[in-house]
PyMOL Python script that loads the backbone (N, CA, C, O; Angstrom):
from pymol import cmd

cmd.read_pdbstr("""\
ATOM      1  N   MET A   1      15.219 192.672 118.032  1.00  0.00           N
ATOM      2  CA  MET A   1      15.914 191.562 118.657  1.00  0.00           C
ATOM      3  C   MET A   1      16.950 191.020 117.657  1.00  0.00           C
ATOM      4  O   MET A   1      16.685 190.896 116.462  1.00  0.00           O
ATOM      5  N   ALA A   2      18.107 190.712 118.179  1.00  0.00           N
ATOM      6  CA  ALA A   2      19.206 190.222 117.325  1.00  0.00           C
ATOM      7  C   ALA A   2      19.256 188.698 117.335  1.00  0.00           C
ATOM      8  O   ALA A   2      18.844 188.060 118.304  1.00  0.00           O
ATOM      9  N   ASN A   3      19.748 188.142 116.283  1.00  0.00           N
ATOM     10  CA  ASN A   3      19.944 186.714 116.148  1.00  0.00           C
ATOM     11  C   ASN A   3      21.370 186.464 115.676  1.00  0.00           C
ATOM     12  O   ASN A   3      22.003 187.351 115.102  1.00  0.00           O
ATOM     13  N   TRP A   4      21.870 185.269 115.913  1.00  0.00           N
ATOM     14  CA  TRP A   4      23.169 184.835 115.371  1.00  0.00           C
ATOM     15  C   TRP A   4      22.883 184.119 114.059  1.00  0.00           C
ATOM     16  O   TRP A   4      21.877 183.421 113.926  1.00  0.00           O
ATOM     17  N   ALA A   5      23.786 184.300 113.083  1.00  0.00           N
ATOM     18  CA  ALA A   5      23.638 183.607 111.802  1.00  0.00           C
ATOM     19  C   ALA A   5      25.058 183.471 111.176  1.00  0.00           C
ATOM     20  O   ALA A   5      25.948 184.281 111.433  1.00  0.00           O
ATOM     21  N   ARG A   6      25.225 182.439 110.365  1.00  0.00           N
ATOM     22  CA  ARG A   6      26.416 182.354 109.535  1.00  0.00           C
ATOM     23  C   ARG A   6      26.093 183.163 108.295  1.00  0.00           C
ATOM     24  O   ARG A   6      25.150 182.860 107.564  1.00  0.00           O
ATOM     25  N   VAL A   7      26.880 184.183 108.072  1.00  0.00           N
ATOM     26  CA  VAL A   7      26.549 185.158 106.984  1.00  0.00           C
ATOM     27  C   VAL A   7      27.538 185.030 105.833  1.00  0.00           C
ATOM     28  O   VAL A   7      28.757 184.989 106.000  1.00  0.00           O
ATOM     29  N   TYR A   8      26.938 184.971 104.676  1.00  0.00           N
ATOM     30  CA  TYR A   8      27.726 185.040 103.394  1.00  0.00           C
ATOM     31  C   TYR A   8      27.339 186.364 102.786  1.00  0.00           C
ATOM     32  O   TYR A   8      26.178 186.596 102.450  1.00  0.00           O
ATOM     33  N   LEU A   9      28.326 187.231 102.649  1.00  0.00           N
ATOM     34  CA  LEU A   9      28.063 188.631 102.206  1.00  0.00           C
ATOM     35  C   LEU A   9      28.554 188.819 100.763  1.00  0.00           C
ATOM     36  O   LEU A   9      29.672 188.456 100.396  1.00  0.00           O
ATOM     37  N   GLN A  10      27.676 189.391  99.992  1.00  0.00           N
ATOM     38  CA  GLN A  10      28.026 189.786  98.607  1.00  0.00           C
ATOM     39  C   GLN A  10      27.923 191.325  98.516  1.00  0.00           C
ATOM     40  O   GLN A  10      26.837 191.899  98.584  1.00  0.00           O
ATOM     41  N   ARG A  11      29.061 191.945  98.364  1.00  0.00           N
ATOM     42  CA  ARG A  11      29.084 193.396  98.227  1.00  0.00           C
ATOM     43  C   ARG A  11      28.656 193.798  96.816  1.00  0.00           C
ATOM     44  O   ARG A  11      28.681 192.993  95.886  1.00  0.00           O
ATOM     45  N   ALA A  12      28.265 195.062  96.686  1.00  0.00           N
ATOM     46  CA  ALA A  12      27.723 195.563  95.442  1.00  0.00           C
ATOM     47  C   ALA A  12      28.646 195.316  94.239  1.00  0.00           C
ATOM     48  O   ALA A  12      28.185 194.984  93.147  1.00  0.00           O
ATOM     49  N   GLN A  13      29.953 195.485  94.462  1.00  0.00           N
ATOM     50  CA  GLN A  13      30.907 195.393  93.337  1.00  0.00           C
ATOM     51  C   GLN A  13      31.388 193.936  93.093  1.00  0.00           C
ATOM     52  O   GLN A  13      32.166 193.685  92.172  1.00  0.00           O
ATOM     53  N   GLU A  14      30.923 193.000  93.915  1.00  0.00           N
ATOM     54  CA  GLU A  14      31.390 191.615  93.809  1.00  0.00           C
ATOM     55  C   GLU A  14      30.372 190.724  93.082  1.00  0.00           C
ATOM     56  O   GLU A  14      29.175 191.008  93.078  1.00  0.00           O
ATOM     57  N   LYS A  15      30.859 189.664  92.480  1.00  0.00           N
ATOM     58  CA  LYS A  15      29.985 188.736  91.749  1.00  0.00           C
ATOM     59  C   LYS A  15      29.579 187.534  92.570  1.00  0.00           C
ATOM     60  O   LYS A  15      28.661 186.808  92.187  1.00  0.00           O
ATOM     61  N   SER A  16      30.248 187.303  93.706  1.00  0.00           N
ATOM     62  CA  SER A  16      29.894 186.163  94.547  1.00  0.00           C
ATOM     63  C   SER A  16      30.009 186.582  96.030  1.00  0.00           C
ATOM     64  O   SER A  16      30.593 187.609  96.378  1.00  0.00           O
ATOM     65  N   ALA A  17      29.432 185.744  96.857  1.00  0.00           N
ATOM     66  CA  ALA A  17      29.411 186.020  98.338  1.00  0.00           C
ATOM     67  C   ALA A  17      30.603 185.390  99.002  1.00  0.00           C
ATOM     68  O   ALA A  17      31.111 184.364  98.551  1.00  0.00           O
ATOM     69  N   SER A  18      31.061 186.019 100.098  1.00  0.00           N
ATOM     70  CA  SER A  18      32.158 185.526 100.919  1.00  0.00           C
ATOM     71  C   SER A  18      31.620 185.198 102.321  1.00  0.00           C
ATOM     72  O   SER A  18      30.771 185.916 102.849  1.00  0.00           O
ATOM     73  N   ASP A  19      32.112 184.130 102.902  1.00  0.00           N
ATOM     74  CA  ASP A  19      31.723 183.758 104.251  1.00  0.00           C
ATOM     75  C   ASP A  19      32.402 184.717 105.212  1.00  0.00           C
ATOM     76  O   ASP A  19      33.630 184.746 105.289  1.00  0.00           O
ATOM     77  N   ILE A  20      31.627 185.500 105.943  1.00  0.00           N
ATOM     78  CA  ILE A  20      32.213 186.440 106.936  1.00  0.00           C
ATOM     79  C   ILE A  20      32.053 185.911 108.347  1.00  0.00           C
ATOM     80  O   ILE A  20      32.390 186.598 109.312  1.00  0.00           O
ATOM     81  N   GLY A  21      31.534 184.677 108.477  1.00  0.00           N
ATOM     82  CA  GLY A  21      31.487 184.014 109.785  1.00  0.00           C
ATOM     83  C   GLY A  21      30.141 184.077 110.464  1.00  0.00           C
ATOM     84  O   GLY A  21      29.144 184.550 109.918  1.00  0.00           O
ATOM     85  N   LYS A  22      30.163 183.565 111.711  1.00  0.00           N
ATOM     86  CA  LYS A  22      28.933 183.551 112.528  1.00  0.00           C
ATOM     87  C   LYS A  22      28.914 184.852 113.284  1.00  0.00           C
ATOM     88  O   LYS A  22      29.766 185.113 114.133  1.00  0.00           O
ATOM     89  N   ILE A  23      27.931 185.662 112.964  1.00  0.00           N
ATOM     90  CA  ILE A  23      27.820 187.003 113.561  1.00  0.00           C
ATOM     91  C   ILE A  23      26.403 187.311 114.010  1.00  0.00           C
ATOM     92  O   ILE A  23      25.442 186.650 113.618  1.00  0.00           O
ATOM     93  N   GLU A  24      26.306 188.322 114.832  1.00  0.00           N
ATOM     94  CA  GLU A  24      24.991 188.745 115.301  1.00  0.00           C
ATOM     95  C   GLU A  24      24.368 189.706 114.308  1.00  0.00           C
ATOM     96  O   GLU A  24      25.004 190.673 113.889  1.00  0.00           O
ATOM     97  N   ILE A  25      23.145 189.448 113.936  1.00  0.00           N
ATOM     98  CA  ILE A  25      22.458 190.311 112.966  1.00  0.00           C
ATOM     99  C   ILE A  25      21.213 190.874 113.633  1.00  0.00           C
ATOM    100  O   ILE A  25      20.621 190.243 114.508  1.00  0.00           O
ATOM    101  N   GLU A  26      20.829 192.064 113.209  1.00  0.00           N
ATOM    102  CA  GLU A  26      19.608 192.712 113.696  1.00  0.00           C
ATOM    103  C   GLU A  26      18.712 192.975 112.500  1.00  0.00           C
ATOM    104  O   GLU A  26      19.151 193.512 111.483  1.00  0.00           O
ATOM    105  N   ARG A  27      17.487 192.601 112.631  1.00  0.00           N
ATOM    106  CA  ARG A  27      16.533 192.850 111.518  1.00  0.00           C
ATOM    107  C   ARG A  27      16.071 194.287 111.565  1.00  0.00           C
ATOM    108  O   ARG A  27      15.926 194.860 112.645  1.00  0.00           O
ATOM    109  N   LEU A  28      15.839 194.873 110.411  1.00  0.00           N
ATOM    110  CA  LEU A  28      15.341 196.246 110.309  1.00  0.00           C
ATOM    111  C   LEU A  28      13.989 196.252 109.595  1.00  0.00           C
ATOM    112  O   LEU A  28      13.880 195.638 108.534  1.00  0.00           O
ATOM    113  N   PRO A  29      12.979 196.898 110.108  1.00  0.00           N
ATOM    114  CA  PRO A  29      12.973 197.574 111.411  1.00  0.00           C
ATOM    115  C   PRO A  29      13.072 196.537 112.554  1.00  0.00           C
ATOM    116  O   PRO A  29      12.718 195.373 112.370  1.00  0.00           O
ATOM    117  N   PRO A  30      13.554 196.971 113.727  1.00  0.00           N
ATOM    118  CA  PRO A  30      13.718 196.050 114.865  1.00  0.00           C
ATOM    119  C   PRO A  30      12.415 195.327 115.146  1.00  0.00           C
ATOM    120  O   PRO A  30      11.336 195.920 115.125  1.00  0.00           O
ATOM    121  N   GLY A  31      12.536 194.027 115.412  1.00  0.00           N
ATOM    122  CA  GLY A  31      11.390 193.202 115.769  1.00  0.00           C
ATOM    123  C   GLY A  31      10.667 192.606 114.565  1.00  0.00           C
ATOM    124  O   GLY A  31       9.766 191.784 114.729  1.00  0.00           O
ATOM    125  N   SER A  32      11.053 193.013 113.357  1.00  0.00           N
ATOM    126  CA  SER A  32      10.402 192.414 112.164  1.00  0.00           C
ATOM    127  C   SER A  32      10.902 190.992 111.968  1.00  0.00           C
ATOM    128  O   SER A  32      11.986 190.653 112.444  1.00  0.00           O
ATOM    129  N   PRO A  33      10.147 190.161 111.288  1.00  0.00           N
ATOM    130  CA  PRO A  33      10.552 188.753 111.114  1.00  0.00           C
ATOM    131  C   PRO A  33      11.726 188.650 110.122  1.00  0.00           C
ATOM    132  O   PRO A  33      11.901 189.485 109.235  1.00  0.00           O
ATOM    133  N   LEU A  34      12.525 187.577 110.319  1.00  0.00           N
ATOM    134  CA  LEU A  34      13.620 187.287 109.397  1.00  0.00           C
ATOM    135  C   LEU A  34      13.006 186.569 108.221  1.00  0.00           C
ATOM    136  O   LEU A  34      12.453 185.479 108.374  1.00  0.00           O
ATOM    137  N   ARG A  35      13.096 187.166 107.047  1.00  0.00           N
ATOM    138  CA  ARG A  35      12.492 186.613 105.819  1.00  0.00           C
ATOM    139  C   ARG A  35      13.293 187.089 104.628  1.00  0.00           C
ATOM    140  O   ARG A  35      14.107 188.005 104.750  1.00  0.00           O
ATOM    141  N   LEU A  36      13.073 186.480 103.484  1.00  0.00           N
ATOM    142  CA  LEU A  36      13.743 186.890 102.263  1.00  0.00           C
ATOM    143  C   LEU A  36      13.462 188.358 101.990  1.00  0.00           C
ATOM    144  O   LEU A  36      12.343 188.833 102.187  1.00  0.00           O
ATOM    145  N   HIS A  37      14.468 189.063 101.543  1.00  0.00           N
ATOM    146  CA  HIS A  37      14.414 190.449 101.111  1.00  0.00           C
ATOM    147  C   HIS A  37      14.268 191.443 102.254  1.00  0.00           C
ATOM    148  O   HIS A  37      14.151 192.642 102.003  1.00  0.00           O
ATOM    149  N   CYS A  38      14.272 190.962 103.558  1.00  0.00           N
ATOM    150  CA  CYS A  38      14.254 191.912 104.646  1.00  0.00           C
ATOM    151  C   CYS A  38      15.646 192.532 104.788  1.00  0.00           C
ATOM    152  O   CYS A  38      16.633 191.972 104.310  1.00  0.00           O
ATOM    153  N   GLN A  39      15.716 193.663 105.433  1.00  0.00           N
ATOM    154  CA  GLN A  39      16.989 194.344 105.627  1.00  0.00           C
ATOM    155  C   GLN A  39      17.552 193.938 106.965  1.00  0.00           C
ATOM    156  O   GLN A  39      16.815 193.799 107.941  1.00  0.00           O
ATOM    157  N   VAL A  40      18.871 193.745 107.015  1.00  0.00           N
ATOM    158  CA  VAL A  40      19.548 193.408 108.293  1.00  0.00           C
ATOM    159  C   VAL A  40      20.716 194.344 108.518  1.00  0.00           C
ATOM    160  O   VAL A  40      21.250 194.940 107.583  1.00  0.00           O
ATOM    161  N   LYS A  41      21.099 194.459 109.768  1.00  0.00           N
ATOM    162  CA  LYS A  41      22.234 195.282 110.162  1.00  0.00           C
ATOM    163  C   LYS A  41      23.161 194.388 110.977  1.00  0.00           C
ATOM    164  O   LYS A  41      22.692 193.528 111.723  1.00  0.00           O
ATOM    165  N   PHE A  42      24.480 194.582 110.842  1.00  0.00           N
ATOM    166  CA  PHE A  42      25.451 193.753 111.524  1.00  0.00           C
ATOM    167  C   PHE A  42      26.789 194.480 111.623  1.00  0.00           C
ATOM    168  O   PHE A  42      27.055 195.427 110.883  1.00  0.00           O
ATOM    169  N   MET A  43      27.618 194.020 112.547  1.00  0.00           N
ATOM    170  CA  MET A  43      28.994 194.553 112.679  1.00  0.00           C
ATOM    171  C   MET A  43      29.944 193.625 111.959  1.00  0.00           C
ATOM    172  O   MET A  43      29.890 192.405 112.115  1.00  0.00           O
ATOM    173  N   HIS A  44      30.835 194.239 111.148  1.00  0.00           N
ATOM    174  CA  HIS A  44      31.863 193.465 110.448  1.00  0.00           C
ATOM    175  C   HIS A  44      33.120 194.292 110.429  1.00  0.00           C
ATOM    176  O   HIS A  44      33.138 195.405 109.903  1.00  0.00           O
ATOM    177  N   HIS A  45      34.193 193.736 111.016  1.00  0.00           N
ATOM    178  CA  HIS A  45      35.490 194.417 111.119  1.00  0.00           C
ATOM    179  C   HIS A  45      35.318 195.792 111.769  1.00  0.00           C
ATOM    180  O   HIS A  45      35.930 196.770 111.340  1.00  0.00           O
ATOM    181  N   GLY A  46      34.480 195.856 112.804  1.00  0.00           N
ATOM    182  CA  GLY A  46      34.304 197.049 113.621  1.00  0.00           C
ATOM    183  C   GLY A  46      33.405 198.118 112.999  1.00  0.00           C
ATOM    184  O   GLY A  46      33.288 199.216 113.543  1.00  0.00           O
ATOM    185  N   GLN A  47      32.773 197.810 111.871  1.00  0.00           N
ATOM    186  CA  GLN A  47      31.879 198.789 111.251  1.00  0.00           C
ATOM    187  C   GLN A  47      30.496 198.217 111.123  1.00  0.00           C
ATOM    188  O   GLN A  47      30.317 197.029 110.855  1.00  0.00           O
ATOM    189  N   VAL A  48      29.471 199.113 111.325  1.00  0.00           N
ATOM    190  CA  VAL A  48      28.088 198.723 111.127  1.00  0.00           C
ATOM    191  C   VAL A  48      27.804 198.681 109.621  1.00  0.00           C
ATOM    192  O   VAL A  48      28.087 199.634 108.896  1.00  0.00           O
ATOM    193  N   GLU A  49      27.240 197.556 109.169  1.00  0.00           N
ATOM    194  CA  GLU A  49      26.915 197.412 107.758  1.00  0.00           C
ATOM    195  C   GLU A  49      25.458 196.992 107.640  1.00  0.00           C
ATOM    196  O   GLU A  49      24.880 196.462 108.589  1.00  0.00           O
ATOM    197  N   THR A  50      24.867 197.228 106.478  1.00  0.00           N
ATOM    198  CA  THR A  50      23.502 196.746 106.223  1.00  0.00           C
ATOM    199  C   THR A  50      23.484 196.036 104.886  1.00  0.00           C
ATOM    200  O   THR A  50      24.399 196.171 104.074  1.00  0.00           O
ATOM    201  N   GLY A  51      22.424 195.276 104.676  1.00  0.00           N
ATOM    202  CA  GLY A  51      22.190 194.581 103.425  1.00  0.00           C
ATOM    203  C   GLY A  51      20.823 193.932 103.460  1.00  0.00           C
ATOM    204  O   GLY A  51      20.143 193.976 104.484  1.00  0.00           O
ATOM    205  N   HIS A  52      20.420 193.342 102.381  1.00  0.00           N
ATOM    206  CA  HIS A  52      19.146 192.623 102.387  1.00  0.00           C
ATOM    207  C   HIS A  52      19.374 191.129 102.211  1.00  0.00           C
ATOM    208  O   HIS A  52      20.332 190.705 101.564  1.00  0.00           O
ATOM    209  N   VAL A  53      18.478 190.339 102.796  1.00  0.00           N
ATOM    210  CA  VAL A  53      18.610 188.894 102.807  1.00  0.00           C
ATOM    211  C   VAL A  53      18.166 188.334 101.442  1.00  0.00           C
ATOM    212  O   VAL A  53      17.024 188.523 101.024  1.00  0.00           O
ATOM    213  N   ASP A  54      19.074 187.656 100.772  1.00  0.00           N
ATOM    214  CA  ASP A  54      18.781 187.052  99.466  1.00  0.00           C
ATOM    215  C   ASP A  54      18.573 185.542  99.564  1.00  0.00           C
ATOM    216  O   ASP A  54      18.135 184.910  98.602  1.00  0.00           O
ATOM    217  N   GLY A  55      18.888 184.960 100.736  1.00  0.00           N
ATOM    218  CA  GLY A  55      18.689 183.525 100.905  1.00  0.00           C
ATOM    219  C   GLY A  55      18.809 183.163 102.378  1.00  0.00           C
ATOM    220  O   GLY A  55      19.602 183.758 103.108  1.00  0.00           O
ATOM    221  N   ILE A  56      18.012 182.176 102.813  1.00  0.00           N
ATOM    222  CA  ILE A  56      18.016 181.684 104.176  1.00  0.00           C
ATOM    223  C   ILE A  56      18.085 180.141 104.070  1.00  0.00           C
ATOM    224  O   ILE A  56      17.299 179.538 103.340  1.00  0.00           O
ATOM    225  N   VAL A  57      19.023 179.507 104.797  1.00  0.00           N
ATOM    226  CA  VAL A  57      19.131 178.059 104.819  1.00  0.00           C
ATOM    227  C   VAL A  57      19.152 177.619 106.279  1.00  0.00           C
ATOM    228  O   VAL A  57      20.038 178.033 107.026  1.00  0.00           O
ATOM    229  N   PRO A  58      18.197 176.791 106.705  1.00  0.00           N
ATOM    230  CA  PRO A  58      17.090 176.196 105.947  1.00  0.00           C
ATOM    231  C   PRO A  58      16.032 177.247 105.645  1.00  0.00           C
ATOM    232  O   PRO A  58      15.904 178.229 106.376  1.00  0.00           O
ATOM    233  N   GLU A  59      15.286 177.049 104.590  1.00  0.00           N
ATOM    234  CA  GLU A  59      14.244 177.959 104.181  1.00  0.00           C
ATOM    235  C   GLU A  59      13.165 178.115 105.244  1.00  0.00           C
ATOM    236  O   GLU A  59      12.550 179.176 105.340  1.00  0.00           O
ATOM    237  N   ASN A  60      12.924 177.087 106.040  1.00  0.00           N
ATOM    238  CA  ASN A  60      11.844 177.150 107.056  1.00  0.00           C
ATOM    239  C   ASN A  60      12.372 177.547 108.415  1.00  0.00           C
ATOM    240  O   ASN A  60      11.707 177.277 109.415  1.00  0.00           O
ATOM    241  N   TRP A  61      13.551 178.185 108.508  1.00  0.00           N
ATOM    242  CA  TRP A  61      14.136 178.563 109.782  1.00  0.00           C
ATOM    243  C   TRP A  61      13.216 179.531 110.511  1.00  0.00           C
ATOM    244  O   TRP A  61      12.660 180.439 109.893  1.00  0.00           O
ATOM    245  N   LYS A  62      13.051 179.351 111.797  1.00  0.00           N
ATOM    246  CA  LYS A  62      12.250 180.228 112.640  1.00  0.00           C
ATOM    247  C   LYS A  62      13.043 180.619 113.845  1.00  0.00           C
ATOM    248  O   LYS A  62      13.880 179.835 114.293  1.00  0.00           O
ATOM    249  N   ALA A  63      12.825 181.805 114.407  1.00  0.00           N
ATOM    250  CA  ALA A  63      13.480 182.247 115.640  1.00  0.00           C
ATOM    251  C   ALA A  63      13.202 181.185 116.702  1.00  0.00           C
ATOM    252  O   ALA A  63      12.078 180.696 116.814  1.00  0.00           O
ATOM    253  N   GLY A  64      14.187 180.840 117.454  1.00  0.00           N
ATOM    254  CA  GLY A  64      14.054 179.805 118.481  1.00  0.00           C
ATOM    255  C   GLY A  64      14.629 178.472 118.091  1.00  0.00           C
ATOM    256  O   GLY A  64      14.766 177.601 118.950  1.00  0.00           O
ATOM    257  N   HIS A  65      14.985 178.260 116.793  1.00  0.00           N
ATOM    258  CA  HIS A  65      15.659 177.032 116.370  1.00  0.00           C
ATOM    259  C   HIS A  65      16.975 176.999 117.101  1.00  0.00           C
ATOM    260  O   HIS A  65      17.559 178.041 117.400  1.00  0.00           O
ATOM    261  N   ARG A  66      17.436 175.816 117.385  1.00  0.00           N
ATOM    262  CA  ARG A  66      18.725 175.647 118.088  1.00  0.00           C
ATOM    263  C   ARG A  66      19.934 176.029 117.228  1.00  0.00           C
ATOM    264  O   ARG A  66      20.924 176.556 117.735  1.00  0.00           O
ATOM    265  N   THR A  67      19.843 175.764 115.957  1.00  0.00           N
ATOM    266  CA  THR A  67      20.974 176.048 115.047  1.00  0.00           C
ATOM    267  C   THR A  67      20.711 177.376 114.321  1.00  0.00           C
ATOM    268  O   THR A  67      19.617 177.610 113.808  1.00  0.00           O
ATOM    269  N   PRO A  68      21.719 178.224 114.289  1.00  0.00           N
ATOM    270  CA  PRO A  68      21.547 179.514 113.554  1.00  0.00           C
ATOM    271  C   PRO A  68      21.424 179.225 112.068  1.00  0.00           C
ATOM    272  O   PRO A  68      21.965 178.232 111.582  1.00  0.00           O
ATOM    273  N   PRO A  69      20.724 180.075 111.350  1.00  0.00           N
ATOM    274  CA  PRO A  69      20.593 179.910 109.884  1.00  0.00           C
ATOM    275  C   PRO A  69      21.856 180.376 109.171  1.00  0.00           C
ATOM    276  O   PRO A  69      22.704 181.056 109.747  1.00  0.00           O
ATOM    277  N   MET A  70      21.955 179.996 107.914  1.00  0.00           N
ATOM    278  CA  MET A  70      22.923 180.590 106.994  1.00  0.00           C
ATOM    279  C   MET A  70      22.155 181.639 106.216  1.00  0.00           C
ATOM    280  O   MET A  70      21.087 181.367 105.666  1.00  0.00           O
ATOM    281  N   LEU A  71      22.717 182.856 106.174  1.00  0.00           N
ATOM    282  CA  LEU A  71      22.064 183.928 105.462  1.00  0.00           C
ATOM    283  C   LEU A  71      22.981 184.384 104.328  1.00  0.00           C
ATOM    284  O   LEU A  71      24.191 184.521 104.506  1.00  0.00           O
ATOM    285  N   TYR A  72      22.390 184.612 103.176  1.00  0.00           N
ATOM    286  CA  TYR A  72      23.100 185.189 102.030  1.00  0.00           C
ATOM    287  C   TYR A  72      22.612 186.647 101.995  1.00  0.00           C
ATOM    288  O   TYR A  72      21.449 186.921 101.698  1.00  0.00           O
ATOM    289  N   VAL A  73      23.523 187.564 102.303  1.00  0.00           N
ATOM    290  CA  VAL A  73      23.202 188.980 102.383  1.00  0.00           C
ATOM    291  C   VAL A  73      23.854 189.709 101.227  1.00  0.00           C
ATOM    292  O   VAL A  73      25.041 189.525 100.958  1.00  0.00           O
ATOM    293  N   VAL A  74      23.082 190.532 100.546  1.00  0.00           N
ATOM    294  CA  VAL A  74      23.547 191.265  99.391  1.00  0.00           C
ATOM    295  C   VAL A  74      23.514 192.770  99.734  1.00  0.00           C
ATOM    296  O   VAL A  74      22.535 193.249 100.306  1.00  0.00           O
ATOM    297  N   GLN A  75      24.543 193.487  99.400  1.00  0.00           N
ATOM    298  CA  GLN A  75      24.577 194.931  99.621  1.00  0.00           C
ATOM    299  C   GLN A  75      24.394 195.643  98.271  1.00  0.00           C
ATOM    300  O   GLN A  75      24.893 195.213  97.231  1.00  0.00           O
ATOM    301  N   SER A  76      23.659 196.742  98.348  1.00  0.00           N
ATOM    302  CA  SER A  76      23.476 197.616  97.204  1.00  0.00           C
ATOM    303  C   SER A  76      24.542 198.692  97.247  1.00  0.00           C
ATOM    304  O   SER A  76      25.163 198.898  98.290  1.00  0.00           O
ATOM    305  N   PRO A  77      24.768 199.379  96.145  1.00  0.00           N
ATOM    306  CA  PRO A  77      25.737 200.482  96.181  1.00  0.00           C
ATOM    307  C   PRO A  77      25.318 201.459  97.297  1.00  0.00           C
ATOM    308  O   PRO A  77      24.139 201.776  97.456  1.00  0.00           O
ATOM    309  N   GLY A  78      26.325 201.929  98.066  1.00  0.00           N
ATOM    310  CA  GLY A  78      26.030 202.828  99.139  1.00  0.00           C
ATOM    311  C   GLY A  78      25.808 202.181 100.495  1.00  0.00           C
ATOM    312  O   GLY A  78      25.772 202.885 101.504  1.00  0.00           O
ATOM    313  N   GLU A  79      25.662 200.892 100.549  1.00  0.00           N
ATOM    314  CA  GLU A  79      25.446 200.195 101.848  1.00  0.00           C
ATOM    315  C   GLU A  79      26.770 199.814 102.439  1.00  0.00           C
ATOM    316  O   GLU A  79      26.817 199.224 103.519  1.00  0.00           O
TER     317      GLU A  79
END
""", "prot")
cmd.dss("prot")
cmd.show_as("cartoon", "prot")
cmd.util.cbc("prot")
cmd.orient("prot")
């Protein structure tokens, strides 16, 4: 199941995260809970990208909250 989130993406070669906007993310494996260090998949500039969640704001966010979370997503080399 996919969720919307405001995503801050840090690519492997970058030292800080950039706001890439409010986008739809899918947890990997599908149906797994959104939590720290889980892997997510999303579309950005027409390409499917993956990364792992390094931060969630608010920390106690649960599926079904009215407001989407802010996610800090970090990519490893090759993602």
